[in-house]
BAPA-733590 format. One record per atom (N, C-alpha, C): residue in three letters; x, y, z negated. Coordinates in steps of 0.1 Angstrom, whole numbers, plus 5000, padded with zeros to 4 digits. Layout:
BAPA-733590
ALAXYZ
...
//
This chain:
BAPA-733590
UNK279915946972
UNK279015966961
UNK279815946948
UNK279516036939
UNK280216036926
UNK279315966916
UNK280015906906
UNK279315826896
UNK279915856882
UNK279015886872
UNK279515906859
UNK280015776853
UNK281215776849
UNK281915646844
UNK282015656828
UNK282115776823
UNK282415786808
UNK282015926804
UNK281515936792
UNK281316076786
UNK282216086774
UNK283216166775
UNK284216186764
UNK283616286753
UNK284116266741
UNK283616346730
UNK284216496730
UNK285316516737
UNK285916646738
UNK286816656750
UNK287216776753
UNK288016796765
UNK289416736765
UNK289916726753
UNK291316666752
UNK291216516755
UNK290216446750
UNK290016306754
UNK289816286769
UNK288916376774
UNK288616376789
UNK289916396797
UNK290716486793
UNK292016516800
UNK292916396800
UNK293016336788
UNK293916216787
UNK293416096796
UNK292116076796
UNK291515976805
UNK291716006820
UNK291516136823
UNK291616176837
UNK293116156841
UNK294016186833
UNK295416166836
UNK295716016839
UNK295115926830
UNK295315776833
UNK294715736846
UNK293515796849
UNK292915756862
UNK293615806874
UNK294115926873
UNK294915986884
UNK296215916886
UNK296815866875
UNK298115786877
UNK297815656885
UNK296615606884
UNK296215486892
UNK295615526906
UNK295715656909
UNK295215696922
UNK293715716923
UNK293015726912
UNK291615736912
UNK291215886911
UNK290515936921
UNK290016076920
UNK289016096910
UNK289016206903
UNK288116236892
UNK287616376892
UNK286416396886
UNK285816526883
UNK285416526869
UNK285816636862
UNK285316656848
UNK284216756848
UNK283216726841
UNK282016816840
UNK281616836825
UNK281816956820
UNK281516986806
UNK280016986805
UNK279516906796
UNK278016896794
UNK277516986784
UNK278217016773
UNK277717096763
UNK278417236763
UNK277617336763
UNK278117466762
UNK278017496747
UNK279117486740
UNK279217506726
UNK279017646722
UNK278217676712
UNK278117806706
UNK279217836696
UNK280017736694
UNK281117746684
UNK282217816692
UNK283217876684
UNK284317936690
UNK285317836695
UNK285217716691
UNK286117606696
UNK285817566710
UNK286517606720
UNK286317576734
UNK286617426737
UNK287317356728
UNK287617216730
UNK286517126727
UNK285517176719
UNK284517086714
UNK283417066725
UNK282716956725
UNK281616926734
UNK281916816743
UNK280816746747
UNK280916626756
UNK281316666770
UNK282216576776
UNK282716606789
UNK282416476797
UNK281716486808
UNK281416376817
UNK282616356827
UNK283016226828
UNK284016196838
UNK283416116849
UNK283516176861
UNK282916116873
UNK284016066883
UNK283815956889
UNK284715896899
UNK283815866911
UNK284515836922
UNK283815796934
UNK283215656931
UNK282015636936
UNK281315516933
UNK282115386937
UNK282815396948
UNK283615286953
UNK284815256944
UNK285115346935
UNK286215326925
UNK285815306911
UNK284515296909
UNK283915286896
UNK284415166887
UNK284415056893
UNK284814936886
UNK286314946881
UNK287114986890
UNK288514996886
UNK288715106876
UNK287915216877
UNK288015326868
UNK287515286854
UNK286515206854
UNK286015156841
UNK287115066834
UNK287814986841
UNK288814906835
UNK290014996830
UNK290415096838
UNK291415186834
UNK291115256821
UNK289815306820
UNK289415376809
UNK289315286796
UNK288815166798
UNK288815076787
UNK290215046782
UNK291115026791
UNK292514996787
UNK293115116780
UNK292915236785
UNK293415356778
UNK292815376765
UNK291515356763
UNK290915376750
UNK291415276740
UNK291715146744
UNK292215046735
UNK293615086731
UNK294415126740
UNK295815166737
UNK295915286728
UNK295015386729
UNK295115506721
UNK294215496709
UNK293415396708
UNK292415376697
UNK291515496695
UNK291015546706
UNK290115656706
UNK288715616702
//
């Protein structure tokens, strides 16, 4: 079962967090929530999902990544 662990403000942030999670061996799914009417395809919220069994570890990895990058 998949669990939403974070909602990123844009696809670039989501990709960076996904990279950090995958480096720790955590499987992820990105799900774009907003279909922007703007021409900017990078804009819009992106949901980051992980396996429920890995949620706690994923939460810690995301917090560490956000602190390091000051996002």
